[in-house]
N, C-alpha and C positions, 0 to 999 in steps of 0.2 A: 379404503371403510375413508372416506368422509371424513376430515376436516373440517369445525366449524369455515375458519379463515381459508378454505381452501372451496368447498361452495360459497365466495362471493368474490372469488378476485378474479377481477373479469381485470384488472390493470398488469396484463403481463409486462414483466422489466426482459426490453433487451437488446443491443446493441450492435448495431452496424460498425462490420467486421469487413474491410477490403473490400468493399458494395455487399455483402452477404447477411443479410438480420439471423442474429441470432438472439433466441430465448435464453433465460439467463437463469442459473436453479439457485432455490432457493435459500438463501446462509441459514449453519447451526447458528447456535448461542455465542459457541470460543468462537464462529465467525467474525458475531460481532458486539462479541464482548471486548478483544484482539481490536480489531478498524476503533472499537468510539473512544476506545483509552487514546490511542494515538493518533486523534483527533480533539480529544482531549487531552492530552498538552503539548498538541501542535496551538490549539486555543487556546486553550492558558499565558505560551509565552507568546504569543501573539498580539494577546488586548494590547492596544495602545500601538501600533508599530500597523507603518502601509498592508503586510502581507490578513492574508486572510485565508483561512481553512473551510474548505472543502469538503461534505460527504456525501459518501453517494446521493450523488448527484452527477448531471450530462453533462458527460465534455466531446464539444465537436472539432481534433483537432484534423480531417480532409471532407468534402467534399462526399467522400466513402466511408470514413468512419467517425464511429461517433458515441463511444463506453461511456459507462459508469464503474467511473474507477472507485476505488472503497476508502480514502482520500484525493485531496490537494491538498497545494500549499498551494495559492495565486502571490505573487504580486503584483503583476497590471489588474488597476479597482475596471477598469472598460473595456477590461474582457469575458465579464460577468453581468453576463443578462440577469434573468429571473426562470428563462427555461433552459438554460447551461452558461456554462466557461466557450467561448468562440476560439480561442487560443494557444496557448502553450502555457503550463501550468508551474512549476521549478520546481517541485515534486511532485512525483507520485509512486502515495502507494495500495498497491494491492496486498490486499489475503486471501492466497489461493484456492482455492475451491474445486478437487476431484474435477469438476468439469469444464471447470476451465482453464483450470495451469498449464495445460498444453501453451494454450493458443498467448495468456499471460506472459508466458515464459518465451514464449516465437512474437506471434506477425504483433502483437500489443508493443514488445521490448525494444523490437527494432524502431519499429513505427514514434514509441517514444523517445529515440538518440533521437533519429532525422531528422525530427519535427526541429525537435533542444530543447527537451525535458531536464534539467540541469543534472535528478534526482532520482536515483529510481528506488524502491522499494520491493522485497519480493517478500512475506510475513508467513511461515507455518506453520500458523498452529499445531500439529500435530507433533512435530520439533521442537515449537519453543524457537524458533530462529528467524531471522532477520540477515535475506540478502542484500547489499548496500550497495549501490551499484554510482556511478559520475561520471556523468558526460564526458566522452575526449573526443573534442570535436567529428559526432555522429552515429558514435559510438559507446557500446556504456563499456567501460571494464570495471570489473570487480573493488568497489574500496575493501572488505571484509564480511564476515560471518560474524552474527553474535548468536550464541543461543544459551539456553537452558538449560546446560546436562544436570539427566538425570545423577540420580545418589551414587550405581550401579557405577557407573562409568566414569566422576567422578573419585571414585578411590580406587579406579583403577592408576590415577594416572600419574607421572613422577611425578614432583614434586618443578620439577624445575616447566610439564607439565600445567600445574595448575596454576602457575604463577604466566603462565604463557594465556591464560581463557581472561577475556577483556570482558567485562558487565556496565559498560558504562560507554555511549558514544554520543560522536559530536555531527552534528548534515556541514559541510556542505556547504550551505549554506548562513546559517547564525553558527555560527564560530563559539560562542558563548550557551549556545543552550543543551544543557549533556543533557543525553536521555536514558534511564537503566534500566537495561533488554527488565528485568525483573517486575517496575514497575507496568513496563506491560502484557506480561504472560505473570502475573498474581492468581495462584487462585482456578491456570489455564491446569490440567496433566496429561 
């Protein structure tokens, strides 16, 4: 069954990964909603500051690598052009999709680190989690995983485990920006 959108979609989004062209899958509603919320959090915070939030836009990192991250924070205005960001963003957020998760967790993550992206987020809408990585000398180290736990998991936790759950966090770049995990995943089941 063809939808109207599919019948008229002639502009298929692609990424160039190590010189190979990959068609991107169409994102789900949850994927779009979560990416929008993250972009909105950054956009509200960055109003009047020198950094820009960029959503679903071309990123040219190398001659062989052109990606379309879900969200980027770019603090060097000179690398933002009309058709792409040419250079290294400060933060990259990828919302995982089944078709792209392996590349997001593997090749792209490693390349982002080698190129100098300071902070990398992997967002899983199914598990309602955000893995935050910080760049240390060209490799990523997992800073933490922030998650909305289902009620049945919370009920099975000890008091100490419940007290250890972190529901908000700050980014490496902006220590006065408090991100509430609930704000990212509100209404996402």
